[in-house]
PAGU-633933 format. One record per residue (C-alpha): x, y, z; residue in one letter; residue number from 0. Coordinates in pm, whole numbers. Example, Ala and Ser with C-alpha at 12.3 -4.5 7.8 and 13.67 -1.06 7.14 Angstrom:
2
[[1230,-450,780],'A',0];
[[1367,-106,714],'S',1];
END
This chain:
714
[[-9780,-3141,3116],'M',0];
[[-9818,-2870,2859],'A',1];
[[-9508,-2693,3001],'R',2];
[[-9297,-3013,2961],'S',3];
[[-9392,-3064,2600],'S',4];
[[-9302,-2703,2526],'E',5];
[[-8951,-2755,2661],'R',6];
[[-8915,-3063,2440],'S',7];
[[-9012,-2865,2136],'R',8];
[[-8753,-2594,2223],'K',9];
[[-8473,-2850,2274],'R',10];
[[-8554,-3023,1948],'S',11];
[[-8551,-2687,1771],'A',12];
[[-8211,-2589,1926],'A',13];
[[-8036,-2902,1804],'K',14];
[[-8097,-2834,1434],'P',15];
[[-7984,-2471,1486],'R',16];
[[-7643,-2571,1633],'W',17];
[[-7604,-2832,1368],'R',18];
[[-7678,-2573,1106],'R',19];
[[-7422,-2335,1262],'I',20];
[[-7164,-2612,1283],'L',21];
[[-7232,-2721,927],'R',22];
[[-7214,-2358,816],'W',23];
[[-6886,-2307,999],'A',24];
[[-6736,-2623,856],'I',25];
[[-6860,-2539,512],'G',26];
[[-6725,-2187,537],'T',27];
[[-6393,-2319,659],'G',28];
[[-6377,-2567,374],'V',29];
[[-6459,-2295,126],'V',30];
[[-6203,-2058,273],'L',31];
[[-5945,-2334,278],'T',32];
[[-6019,-2416,-84],'L',33];
[[-5994,-2049,-171],'V',34];
[[-5665,-2023,21],'A',35];
[[-5529,-2334,-145],'V',36];
[[-5634,-2207,-485],'I',37];
[[-5482,-1867,-408],'A',38];
[[-5163,-2036,-286],'L',39];
[[-5143,-2251,-596],'V',40];
[[-5202,-1950,-819],'V',41];
[[-4941,-1752,-628],'A',42];
[[-4689,-2036,-646],'V',43];
[[-4733,-2095,-1017],'Y',44];
[[-4735,-1724,-1085],'N',45];
[[-4406,-1693,-892],'A',46];
[[-4271,-1994,-1078],'K',47];
[[-4354,-1834,-1411],'A',48];
[[-4165,-1518,-1311],'N',49];
[[-3857,-1689,-1171],'L',50];
[[-3536,-1642,-1370],'P',51];
[[-3379,-1945,-1530],'S',52];
[[-3107,-2137,-1350],'F',53];
[[-2839,-1998,-1581],'D',54];
[[-2961,-1645,-1514],'Q',55];
[[-2939,-1702,-1140],'L',56];
[[-2585,-1834,-1182],'K',57];
[[-2475,-1537,-1391],'S',58];
[[-2644,-1271,-1182],'S',59];
[[-2406,-1001,-1054],'P',60];
[[-2255,-1123,-733],'N',61];
[[-1979,-875,-663],'G',62];
[[-1610,-954,-692],'Q',63];
[[-1366,-1108,-451],'M',64];
[[-1034,-926,-437],'I',65];
[[-744,-1057,-233],'R',66];
[[-447,-824,-206],'V',67];
[[-115,-1000,-153],'R',68];
[[222,-872,-39],'A',69];
[[542,-929,-234],'A',70];
[[594,-1260,-50],'D',71];
[[239,-1382,-124],'G',72];
[[86,-1325,219],'T',73];
[[-263,-1177,215],'I',74];
[[-272,-811,313],'L',75];
[[-647,-760,290],'V',76];
[[-955,-927,140],'S',77];
[[-1219,-698,-2],'L',78];
[[-1583,-779,-57],'G',79];
[[-1853,-864,-83],'P',80];
[[-1638,-1159,-185],'S',81];
[[-1775,-1422,-421],'Y',82];
[[-1547,-1701,-527],'G',83];
[[-1558,-1905,-844],'E',84];
[[-1891,-2076,-915],'W',85];
[[-1860,-2448,-838],'I',86];
[[-2103,-2681,-1022],'P',87];
[[-2290,-2941,-817],'Y',88];
[[-2081,-3227,-958],'S',89];
[[-1758,-3060,-840],'E',90];
[[-1876,-2975,-489],'I',91];
[[-1715,-3224,-249],'P',92];
[[-1961,-3482,-113],'D',93];
[[-1858,-3399,242],'V',94];
[[-1955,-3036,185],'M',95];
[[-2299,-3124,48],'R',96];
[[-2365,-3375,326],'D',97];
[[-2245,-3139,599],'A',98];
[[-2474,-2860,484],'M',99];
[[-2781,-3082,457],'V',100];
[[-2713,-3238,798],'A',101];
[[-2680,-2910,981],'V',102];
[[-2933,-2694,797],'E',103];
[[-3211,-2916,656],'D',104];
[[-3185,-3291,714],'R',105];
[[-3523,-3353,535],'R',106];
[[-3411,-3148,234],'F',107];
[[-3457,-3440,-7],'R',108];
[[-3815,-3518,107],'S',109];
[[-4006,-3189,156],'H',110];
[[-4161,-2962,-109],'W',111];
[[-3973,-2649,-10],'G',112];
[[-4142,-2604,328],'V',113];
[[-4093,-2857,610],'D',114];
[[-4423,-2926,799],'P',115];
[[-4234,-3098,1081],'V',116];
[[-4011,-2797,1130],'A',117];
[[-4314,-2566,1122],'I',118];
[[-4490,-2778,1388],'A',119];
[[-4177,-2772,1602],'R',120];
[[-4137,-2397,1578],'I',121];
[[-4508,-2347,1650],'T',122];
[[-4475,-2547,1971],'K',123];
[[-4168,-2347,2061],'F',124];
[[-4359,-2024,1999],'A',125];
[[-4636,-2129,2237],'I',126];
[[-4390,-2232,2508],'E',127];
[[-4186,-1911,2488],'T',128];
[[-4476,-1671,2438],'R',129];
[[-4409,-1336,2600],'G',130];
[[-4036,-1394,2649],'T',131];
[[-3933,-1195,2342],'G',132];
[[-3720,-1479,2206],'R',133];
[[-3685,-1480,1830],'R',134];
[[-3826,-1780,1641],'L',135];
[[-3575,-1949,1413],'Q',136];
[[-3480,-2289,1279],'G',137];
[[-3787,-2362,1064],'A',138];
[[-3641,-2238,735],'S',139];
[[-3542,-2499,483],'T',140];
[[-3247,-2470,247],'I',141];
[[-3494,-2378,-27],'T',142];
[[-3639,-2099,186],'Q',143];
[[-3288,-1970,254],'Q',144];
[[-3218,-1967,-119],'V',145];
[[-3536,-1763,-172],'A',146];
[[-3437,-1520,102],'R',147];
[[-3074,-1491,-12],'T',148];
[[-3151,-1428,-379],'I',149];
[[-3486,-1248,-380],'F',150];
[[-3567,-1109,-34],'L',151];
[[-3413,-920,253],'S',152];
[[-3336,-1043,603],'N',153];
[[-3611,-833,762],'S',154];
[[-3800,-1037,1024],'Y',155];
[[-4169,-978,935],'T',156];
[[-4473,-1197,873],'V',157];
[[-4514,-1056,523],'G',158];
[[-4155,-1139,430],'R',159];
[[-4196,-1491,573],'K',160];
[[-4511,-1549,367],'F',161];
[[-4339,-1434,47],'R',162];
[[-4045,-1657,135],'E',163];
[[-4276,-1961,157],'I',164];
[[-4438,-1877,-179],'I',165];
[[-4098,-1844,-346],'L',166];
[[-3966,-2162,-183],'A',167];
[[-4260,-2363,-317],'L',168];
[[-4214,-2207,-659],'A',169];
[[-3841,-2279,-660],'I',170];
[[-3910,-2644,-576],'E',171];
[[-4150,-2664,-870],'R',172];
[[-3900,-2514,-1116],'K',173];
[[-3559,-2648,-1012],'F',174];
[[-3425,-2984,-904],'S',175];
[[-3293,-3053,-555],'K',176];
[[-2938,-3064,-688],'N',177];
[[-2978,-2727,-856],'Q',178];
[[-3123,-2574,-538],'I',179];
[[-2833,-2705,-330],'L',180];
[[-2587,-2577,-590],'E',181];
[[-2744,-2231,-571],'L',182];
[[-2736,-2238,-194],'Y',183];
[[-2373,-2343,-157],'L',184];
[[-2258,-2080,-408],'N',185];
[[-2470,-1794,-270],'K',186];
[[-2506,-1818,108],'V',187];
[[-2303,-1591,338],'Y',188];
[[-2034,-1762,547],'F',189];
[[-1886,-1462,726],'G',190];
[[-1562,-1274,678],'G',191];
[[-1710,-1108,370],'G',192];
[[-1726,-1446,192],'A',193];
[[-2033,-1553,-9],'Y',194];
[[-2031,-1911,-133],'G',195];
[[-1813,-2205,-36],'I',196];
[[-1532,-2114,-278],'D',197];
[[-1492,-1766,-132],'A',198];
[[-1514,-1907,222],'A',199];
[[-1256,-2173,145],'S',200];
[[-1016,-1922,-6],'R',201];
[[-1077,-1679,278],'R',202];
[[-1028,-1923,566],'F',203];
[[-811,-2201,419],'F',204];
[[-638,-2029,126],'N',205];
[[-744,-2282,-139],'H',206];
[[-1044,-2333,-374],'P',207];
[[-1371,-2475,-247],'G',208];
[[-1357,-2790,-460],'N',209];
[[-1072,-2925,-243],'R',210];
[[-1240,-2914,97],'L',211];
[[-1165,-3187,348],'S',212];
[[-1421,-3327,591],'L',213];
[[-1298,-3109,878],'S',214];
[[-1290,-2797,661],'E',215];
[[-1641,-2870,530],'A',216];
[[-1763,-2905,889],'A',217];
[[-1615,-2566,979],'V',218];
[[-1778,-2395,680],'I',219];
[[-2116,-2565,733],'A',220];
[[-2113,-2450,1094],'G',221];
[[-2078,-2086,995],'L',222];
[[-2424,-2038,843],'V',223];
[[-2605,-2030,1177],'K',224];
[[-2399,-1734,1309],'A',225];
[[-2122,-1621,1071],'P',226];
[[-1984,-1349,1295],'S',227];
[[-1980,-1568,1608],'R',228];
[[-1824,-1879,1454],'Y',229];
[[-1588,-1715,1202],'S',230];
[[-1241,-1878,1228],'P',231];
[[-1074,-1538,1197],'T',232];
[[-1286,-1393,1477],'A',233];
[[-1291,-1690,1719],'D',234];
[[-1101,-1998,1604],'A',235];
[[-1196,-2192,1917],'E',236];
[[-1568,-2130,1864],'A',237];
[[-1536,-2233,1498],'A',238];
[[-1370,-2561,1594],'V',239];
[[-1634,-2630,1859],'G',240];
[[-1915,-2568,1612],'R',241];
[[-1744,-2799,1359],'A',242];
[[-1761,-3076,1616],'G',243];
[[-2139,-3032,1639],'V',244];
[[-2165,-3056,1260],'V',245];
[[-1964,-3380,1255],'L',246];
[[-2197,-3527,1517],'Q',247];
[[-2504,-3433,1311],'L',248];
[[-2347,-3587,1000],'M',249];
[[-2296,-3909,1193],'Q',250];
[[-2659,-3905,1315],'E',251];
[[-2792,-3866,962],'T',252];
[[-2569,-4144,832],'G',253];
[[-2358,-3915,610],'A',254];
[[-2038,-4035,778],'I',255];
[[-1949,-4326,1001],'S',256];
[[-1843,-4304,1364],'A',257];
[[-1483,-4379,1267],'S',258];
[[-1482,-4103,1005],'E',259];
[[-1620,-3858,1261],'A',260];
[[-1352,-3965,1508],'A',261];
[[-1073,-3935,1250],'D',262];
[[-1175,-3583,1155],'A',263];
[[-978,-3327,1356],'D',264];
[[-1097,-2968,1312],'P',265];
[[-831,-2847,1555],'Q',266];
[[-559,-2958,1312],'A',267];
[[-691,-2734,1033],'I',268];
[[-439,-2476,917],'K',269];
[[-625,-2149,895],'L',270];
[[-517,-1875,656],'S',271];
[[-362,-1591,858],'P',272];
[[-595,-1299,904],'G',273];
[[-517,-996,689],'P',274];
[[-361,-691,849],'Q',275];
[[-604,-405,890],'Q',276];
[[-395,-112,1007],'N',277];
[[-105,61,834],'S',278];
[[-113,-161,523],'V',279];
[[-453,-13,443],'R',280];
[[-282,315,352],'Y',281];
[[-99,121,82],'F',282];
[[-400,-79,-40],'T',283];
[[-618,233,-50],'D',284];
[[-358,391,-279],'W',285];
[[-287,89,-499],'A',286];
[[-629,-72,-557],'L',287];
[[-800,220,-738],'P',288];
[[-535,174,-1008],'Q',289];
[[-701,-155,-1105],'L',290];
[[-966,38,-1296],'E',291];
[[-704,150,-1547],'T',292];
[[-508,-176,-1552],'L',293];
[[-774,-446,-1606],'I',294];
[[-1128,-490,-1739],'D',295];
[[-1229,-798,-1534],'E',296];
[[-1521,-714,-1304],'T',297];
[[-1666,-1053,-1208],'E',298];
[[-1399,-1322,-1160],'A',299];
[[-1225,-1335,-822],'P',300];
[[-894,-1152,-834],'L',301];
[[-558,-1197,-666],'D',302];
[[-366,-870,-672],'V',303];
[[7,-919,-616],'W',304];
[[175,-607,-485],'T',305];
[[523,-473,-413],'T',306];
[[475,-426,-39],'L',307];
[[735,-594,183],'D',308];
[[568,-696,513],'P',309];
[[895,-673,706],'G',310];
[[972,-325,576],'M',311];
[[613,-218,640],'Q',312];
[[638,-326,1003],'T',313];
[[970,-142,1040],'S',314];
[[825,171,881],'A',315];
[[522,167,1108],'D',316];
[[742,123,1414],'T',317];
[[984,398,1306],'A',318];
[[706,654,1262],'I',319];
[[530,566,1586],'R',320];
[[855,571,1786],'A',321];
[[1001,894,1649],'N',322];
[[711,1126,1563],'A',323];
[[680,1389,1838],'P',324];
[[372,1378,2058],'A',325];
[[71,1542,1896],'G',326];
[[211,1509,1544],'T',327];
[[149,1281,1251],'Q',328];
[[409,1107,1038],'G',329];
[[432,952,693],'A',330];
[[690,738,515],'L',331];
[[735,606,162],'V',332];
[[1010,362,62],'A',333];
[[1085,290,-305],'L',334];
[[1308,22,-452],'D',335];
[[1542,116,-733],'R',336];
[[1278,33,-999],'D',337];
[[999,233,-827],'G',338];
[[838,-58,-638],'A',339];
[[674,72,-320],'V',340];
[[816,-146,-42],'R',341];
[[658,39,251],'A',342];
[[399,312,291],'M',343];
[[277,470,613],'V',344];
[[17,743,581],'G',345];
[[-24,818,951],'G',346];
[[26,683,1300],'K',347];
[[-300,485,1302],'D',348];
[[-526,394,1010],'Y',349];
[[-819,307,1236],'V',350];
[[-834,658,1381],'S',351];
[[-751,840,1056],'S',352];
[[-767,697,703],'I',353];
[[-619,1018,554],'Y',354];
[[-303,916,368],'N',355];
[[-41,1181,435],'R',356];
[[208,1000,211],'A',357];
[[2,1036,-108],'T',358];
[[-274,1290,-40],'Q',359];
[[-130,1561,187],'A',360];
[[47,1858,28],'T',361];
[[296,2036,253],'R',362];
[[594,2268,208],'Q',363];
[[915,2062,172],'P',364];
[[1160,2318,308],'G',365];
[[1523,2274,210],'S',366];
[[1464,1925,72],'S',367];
[[1339,2118,-233],'F',368];
[[1695,2248,-286],'K',369];
[[1756,1924,-470],'L',370];
[[1604,2084,-779],'F',371];
[[1798,2409,-734],'V',372];
[[2131,2230,-727],'Y',373];
[[2032,1992,-1009],'L',374];
[[1958,2294,-1227],'A',375];
[[2293,2452,-1131],'A',376];
[[2486,2132,-1200],'L',377];
[[2314,2087,-1535],'E',378];
[[2406,2448,-1618],'A',379];
[[2776,2363,-1586],'G',380];
[[2867,2402,-1220],'M',381];
[[3015,2120,-1013],'N',382];
[[3040,2034,-643],'P',383];
[[3373,2220,-614],'D',384];
[[3247,2535,-784],'S',385];
[[3292,2840,-563],'Q',386];
[[2984,3041,-469],'V',387];
[[2936,3343,-248],'Q',388];
[[2761,3312,86],'D',389];
[[2677,3676,138],'A',390];
[[2369,3896,185],'P',391];
[[2144,3904,-121],'I',392];
[[1814,4071,-203],'T',393];
[[1599,3956,-494],'I',394];
[[1283,4150,-572],'D',395];
[[1266,4272,-215],'G',396];
[[1325,3926,-64],'W',397];
[[1634,3879,154],'S',398];
[[1694,3520,271],'P',399];
[[1890,3450,587],'R',400];
[[2095,3156,707],'N',401];
[[2003,2984,1030],'S',402];
[[2326,3102,1191],'S',403];
[[2249,3464,1092],'R',404];
[[2608,3474,959],'R',405];
[[2777,3455,621],'F',406];
[[3084,3252,528],'S',407];
[[3197,3429,215],'G',408];
[[3345,3214,-60],'Q',409];
[[3244,2847,-18],'V',410];
[[3212,2545,-246],'S',411];
[[2875,2417,-362],'M',412];
[[2944,2105,-158],'R',413];
[[2980,2304,162],'T',414];
[[2678,2522,84],'A',415];
[[2459,2219,25],'F',416];
[[2588,2024,325],'A',417];
[[2501,2308,561],'Y',418];
[[2194,2418,366],'S',419];
[[2300,2780,319],'L',420];
[[1992,2969,208],'N',421];
[[2171,3265,52],'T',422];
[[2362,3032,-179],'V',423];
[[2043,2857,-287],'A',424];
[[1888,3195,-363],'A',425];
[[2195,3304,-559],'R',426];
[[2199,2981,-760],'L',427];
[[1826,3012,-831],'G',428];
[[1878,3364,-957],'Q',429];
[[2164,3255,-1181],'Q',430];
[[1992,2960,-1348],'V',431];
[[1642,3113,-1337],'G',432];
[[1357,3033,-1101],'F',433];
[[1153,2903,-1393],'G',434];
[[1435,2660,-1471],'T',435];
[[1423,2531,-1113],'V',436];
[[1045,2486,-1140],'A',437];
[[1088,2298,-1469],'D',438];
[[1345,2072,-1306],'M',439];
[[1100,1991,-1024],'A',440];
[[827,1903,-1274],'R',441];
[[1073,1697,-1476],'R',442];
[[1149,1489,-1168],'F',443];
[[783,1416,-1095],'G',444];
[[645,1700,-881],'I',445];
[[276,1704,-978],'T',446];
[[158,1994,-762],'T',447];
[[184,2360,-877],'P',448];
[[534,2507,-834],'V',449];
[[570,2877,-754],'D',450];
[[838,3070,-943],'T',451];
[[887,3356,-698],'R',452];
[[1240,3380,-554],'P',453];
[[1151,3218,-219],'A',454];
[[1058,2899,-406],'M',455];
[[1421,2782,-382],'V',456];
[[1365,2727,-9],'L',457];
[[1064,2501,-63],'G',458];
[[758,2726,-37],'T',459];
[[551,2525,-288],'S',460];
[[333,2246,-150],'D',461];
[[435,1896,-257],'V',462];
[[341,1535,-185],'R',463];
[[575,1303,0],'L',464];
[[550,1031,-265],'I',465];
[[646,1281,-538],'D',466];
[[952,1400,-345],'M',467];
[[1056,1041,-278],'T',468];
[[1021,970,-647],'R',469];
[[1249,1262,-731],'A',470];
[[1524,1147,-496],'Y',471];
[[1490,792,-629],'A',472];
[[1548,924,-981],'S',473];
[[1875,1079,-864],'V',474];
[[1972,749,-702],'A',475];
[[1904,570,-1034],'S',476];
[[2160,784,-1213],'G',477];
[[1920,1040,-1359],'G',478];
[[1670,789,-1502],'T',479];
[[1303,847,-1422],'A',480];
[[1161,630,-1144],'V',481];
[[781,591,-1133],'V',482];
[[629,453,-810],'P',483];
[[408,148,-858],'Y',484];
[[237,-91,-619],'G',485];
[[86,-370,-833],'I',486];
[[315,-624,-997],'T',487];
[[53,-857,-1145],'R',488];
[[-314,-952,-1127],'V',489];
[[-446,-1306,-1162],'T',490];
[[-804,-1425,-1220],'A',491];
[[-876,-1796,-1170],'N',492];
[[-505,-1867,-1190],'G',493];
[[-444,-1678,-1516],'S',494];
[[-231,-1364,-1530],'V',495];
[[-438,-1080,-1674],'I',496];
[[-193,-798,-1595],'Y',497];
[[185,-784,-1556],'Q',498];
[[371,-465,-1468],'H',499];
[[653,-361,-1698],'Q',500];
[[922,-126,-1566],'V',501];
[[1015,154,-1805],'D',502];
[[1372,272,-1747],'S',503];
[[1416,447,-2079],'S',504];
[[1337,807,-1979],'R',505];
[[1649,1000,-1886],'V',506];
[[1588,1315,-1680],'L',507];
[[1944,1444,-1648],'V',508];
[[2282,1328,-1769],'A',509];
[[2441,1059,-1549],'P',510];
[[2726,1289,-1447],'Y',511];
[[2473,1542,-1311],'V',512];
[[2306,1273,-1100],'A',513];
[[2647,1157,-977],'Q',514];
[[2746,1509,-880],'Q',515];
[[2412,1550,-700],'M',516];
[[2474,1224,-515],'T',517];
[[2813,1362,-412],'D',518];
[[2639,1662,-256],'L',519];
[[2370,1452,-89],'L',520];
[[2629,1217,60],'Q',521];
[[2822,1507,206],'T',522];
[[2504,1644,368],'A',523];
[[2468,1318,563],'V',524];
[[2837,1270,640],'N',525];
[[2918,1618,765],'T',526];
[[2611,1839,732],'G',527];
[[2256,1876,854],'S',528];
[[2160,1511,798],'G',529];
[[2412,1344,1030],'R',530];
[[2133,1179,1234],'A',531];
[[2045,971,926],'A',532];
[[2371,776,926],'Q',533];
[[2324,398,941],'I',534];
[[2678,261,917],'G',535];
[[2682,238,538],'R',536];
[[2682,501,261],'P',537];
[[2374,724,276],'V',538];
[[2286,1024,60],'A',539];
[[2009,1256,167],'G',540];
[[1873,1597,257],'K',541];
[[1678,1750,540],'T',542];
[[1392,1996,518],'G',543];
[[1231,2221,778],'T',544];
[[961,2478,707],'T',545];
[[870,2810,863],'S',546];
[[829,2802,1243],'S',547];
[[904,2427,1249],'N',548];
[[567,2327,1103],'K',549];
[[707,2047,888],'D',550];
[[1009,1821,913],'G',551];
[[1139,1619,619],'W',552];
[[1419,1379,547],'F',553];
[[1475,1235,202],'M',554];
[[1753,990,129],'G',555];
[[1872,665,-25],'F',556];
[[2110,379,42],'S',557];
[[2168,32,-106],'S',558];
[[1892,68,-364],'G',559];
[[1618,189,-127],'I',560];
[[1498,550,-137],'T',561];
[[1294,666,162],'T',562];
[[1106,986,231],'G',563];
[[984,1084,579],'V',564];
[[752,1370,675],'W',565];
[[635,1477,1019],'M',566];
[[408,1757,1135],'G',567];
[[59,1844,1254],'R',568];
[[-246,1814,1030],'D',569];
[[-348,2168,1130],'D',570];
[[0,2299,1031],'A',571];
[[71,2442,1376],'K',572];
[[423,2486,1509],'T',573];
[[592,2179,1658],'V',574];
[[859,2275,1907],'S',575];
[[1199,2133,1816],'G',576];
[[1082,1971,1492],'L',577];
[[1352,1988,1225],'Q',578];
[[1435,1766,935],'G',579];
[[1764,1668,1097],'G',580];
[[1600,1553,1420],'T',581];
[[1290,1327,1440],'A',582];
[[1249,1266,1062],'P',583];
[[1618,1181,1018],'A',584];
[[1606,947,1318],'R',585];
[[1294,775,1180],'A',586];
[[1472,739,845],'F',587];
[[1772,578,1012],'A',588];
[[1558,346,1227],'A',589];
[[1371,223,920],'F',590];
[[1666,198,684],'M',591];
[[1880,-5,924],'R',592];
[[1617,-279,903],'Q',593];
[[1521,-225,538],'A',594];
[[1872,-268,395],'V',595];
[[2010,-508,657],'A',596];
[[2000,-804,418],'S',597];
[[2131,-607,119],'R',598];
[[2498,-573,26],'P',599];
[[2669,-245,106],'V',600];
[[2683,-27,-206],'E',601];
[[2933,254,-250],'Q',602];
[[2810,556,-440],'F',603];
[[2953,612,-784],'D',604];
[[3041,976,-740],'T',605];
[[3340,971,-974],'K',606];
[[3222,1216,-1234],'V',607];
[[3247,1151,-1606],'T',608];
[[3261,1489,-1769],'L',609];
[[3047,1561,-2075],'P',610];
[[3214,1617,-2408],'E',611];
[[3191,1993,-2399],'W',612];
[[3402,1990,-2082],'Q',613];
[[3657,1747,-2225],'E',614];
[[3775,2007,-2478],'E',615];
[[3889,2295,-2257],'P',616];
[[4053,2607,-2387],'D',617];
[[4424,2562,-2434],'A',618];
[[4514,2860,-2218],'E',619];
[[4368,2690,-1915],'S',620];
[[4676,2465,-1911],'Y',621];
[[4935,2742,-1938],'Y',622];
[[5119,2891,-1647],'G',623];
[[5277,2739,-1340],'Q',624];
[[5099,2407,-1263],'P',625];
[[4989,2353,-907],'D',626];
[[4947,1976,-918],'D',627];
[[5299,1869,-1031],'Q',628];
[[5180,1791,-1386],'V',629];
[[5373,1972,-1662],'Y',630];
[[5265,2040,-2022],'V',631];
[[5426,2180,-2330],'D',632];
[[5299,2469,-2541],'E',633];
[[5051,2236,-2712],'N',634];
[[4896,2119,-2389],'G',635];
[[5057,1774,-2397],'N',636];
[[5189,1630,-2068],'P',637];
[[5568,1612,-2022],'V',638];
[[5787,1457,-1751],'P',639];
[[5860,1677,-1454],'A',640];
[[6210,1832,-1471],'P',641];
[[6477,1696,-1238],'Q',642];
[[6505,1910,-928],'Q',643];
[[6852,2070,-909],'Q',644];
[[7012,2164,-580],'P',645];
[[7035,2533,-518],'A',646];
[[7369,2664,-642],'P',647];
[[7621,2751,-376],'Q',648];
[[7848,3040,-386],'E',649];
[[8146,2954,-603],'G',650];
[[7977,2671,-791],'D',651];
[[7989,2662,-1166],'E',652];
[[7650,2649,-1328],'V',653];
[[7589,2516,-1679],'D',654];
[[7340,2751,-1853],'P',655];
[[7184,2450,-2026],'A',656];
[[7091,2304,-1690],'E',657];
[[6907,2620,-1586],'Q',658];
[[6638,2559,-1854],'Q',659];
[[6537,2193,-1872],'P',660];
[[6481,2054,-2219],'Q',661];
[[6109,1995,-2275],'V',662];
[[6034,1683,-2479],'Q',663];
[[5692,1583,-2608],'R',664];
[[5557,1251,-2491],'V',665];
[[5353,1118,-2785],'P',666];
[[5231,811,-2595],'D',667];
[[5003,1002,-2356],'E',668];
[[4671,1134,-2479],'Q',669];
[[4456,1420,-2352],'L',670];
[[4184,1180,-2229],'D',671];
[[3972,1128,-1917],'Q',672];
[[4252,955,-1726],'D',673];
[[4481,1249,-1784],'W',674];
[[4209,1492,-1674],'I',675];
[[4163,1288,-1356],'D',676];
[[4533,1315,-1280],'R',677];
[[4537,1679,-1374],'A',678];
[[4254,1750,-1133],'L',679];
[[4413,1543,-858],'G',680];
[[4154,1267,-857],'R',681];
[[4404,980,-862],'G',682];
[[4371,650,-1052],'P',683];
[[4029,574,-1198],'R',684];
[[4001,238,-1026],'E',685];
[[4042,376,-677],'A',686];
[[3733,557,-549],'A',687];
[[3829,875,-362],'P',688];
[[3728,892,2],'P',689];
[[3430,1115,77],'P',690];
[[3529,1475,131],'R',691];
[[3456,1625,467],'R',692];
[[3370,1990,417],'A',693];
[[3436,2216,716],'P',694];
[[3139,2404,855],'P',695];
[[3116,2767,754],'P',696];
[[3171,2884,1111],'E',697];
[[3267,2742,1450],'R',698];
[[2975,2613,1654],'R',699];
[[2939,2482,2005],'A',700];
[[3003,2105,2003],'P',701];
[[2687,2021,2197],'D',702];
[[2450,2221,1978],'R',703];
[[2300,2048,1673],'P',704];
[[2337,2234,1349],'Y',705];
[[2013,2400,1245],'E',706];
[[2008,2357,875],'E',707];
[[1751,2615,780],'E',708];
[[1629,2959,864],'S',709];
[[1306,3148,877],'R',710];
[[1085,3257,714],'P',711];
[[1127,2957,481],'Y',712];
[[1378,2677,501],'Q',713];
END
């Protein structure tokens, strides 16, 4: 009996102890919860106090969207991070707002920044998939995504998630729902380098974000979940399929009716063509840095309109790939008559090598540098028919050789240039001065250092392809400076903030010098070392080959397009068989046939107009027996040719007066340019003389191509 009562006392004592523990636990929990709530409230209001204003968030640096367009308006490349124009909430299409809410946060209008239902759902999912390693997602509200996008990183940690919740609650306390949605739609990443619906709309549909249709809005709203997977430019089919899911969700939430969902057709959307990413990048990498000196706009989205012709660019890329020898690189630059860069290839493949050999590489130009030697000689008073000596010469211990190892004696400048005789170039350089040749090269746009040692006439100074192309283009323009440019205009939000102006006022040489040089260049293609560059219409150009066939060049122009081609190895090793008149000339021809196909055939104006100092020759130059059937009196005035008399026969009577024809002055004819043309055998001014075909300096085997240059430098 005593033992039973003792057990009763123990049980009655245990009950109050458990109750006390339970009450203590509940009390502690309540206290901790109150403390947590108080801490959360303090944290939220502290975060709210430190949040920037709405206007500050709108004006925060976002980056700048730059779309680079070709001459025909097609997009070459879009650069980012790309932010479009900020679209206020009132201007955002209703279908875009509804689509985003339906797919990302259908209870957006009712929660306080954090969705308890979504948290409960993700908690259940976490329990069911525990240990599988699957990532938890889908519980973030639009407000939480705004907090993460603007203030946090995308790191997946508990600490970051807690800070995200604090900021989301604070944002809801400070901004309205409309403001939060406006921030979200103008800030969130949609793939393809586009941030915000305006950038995404311009990127994928090529129009501003305030003109989105229902189908387009569904495509954009579907990108947020996985921008890289559903990007229209990466997988158009996946993007369309995801848009269908968005339309279904919009119908479920009542944003659109069943008929509107059925009428929407994402497959009919016309997507903006994806920008090219290979050879055009050589051009954009060269052109875009120039924006820093052209404009001051650093925030508004830009459209940069360039000179590049997509058709010519494709032809240039194909020509280099098809003709560059195996193991070599190639580069090409094509300039229009005003300096507009129509095509630029800096290598065989931009993806494997971004080094731009058209604008960055400096290589020896070989005999293509002789352009400046002959320009200096022509400016000094010589002409294409001037006689020069092809003979051994030694200048300061340097003795150049011709590729044939032979000498032709007296030849015209036209012949010497056509067959790239090195001894003649050296002799001309010595006569005019090597410093004069260097000055001529700098005058025509060579920006790299130019050596003034005798061998410089054969192209021993390193140059850039774009500079050499510029020089030849200046000859094609009649001696007026041509400056390469790639940007025609820049627009920001539809307004032109930069417009290129072509300056054609700087004259480098007199027009007659440029015309004489064109005469020489045309002969080099018609009969000389550049015959492989013929394209069925007039072409003027020059080859270049350096020591041991390390570099091959061809520079030329036709129908307003000047093109320079270089080929060689990046390590400057010998390339067997590489000469300017082979692969580079063939690449030039392959490109130019396509580049000028739609242009009218243009004959070169090589009829020379002599300068004044040559129009007043010494009188004695007209004395003596004429060799062109034009007779003059003692004052240099032209007179009619005397009547030819038959040879007297034996027994004939001869009148002494008939033995000396009476010379009569013809006052009507003047000593002018037309008379000089007739005197020099050029014929009437209105009839262009046919191109002269200069014979080669020596007989060569018919099946052996002419090697235009010699070692050590060509």
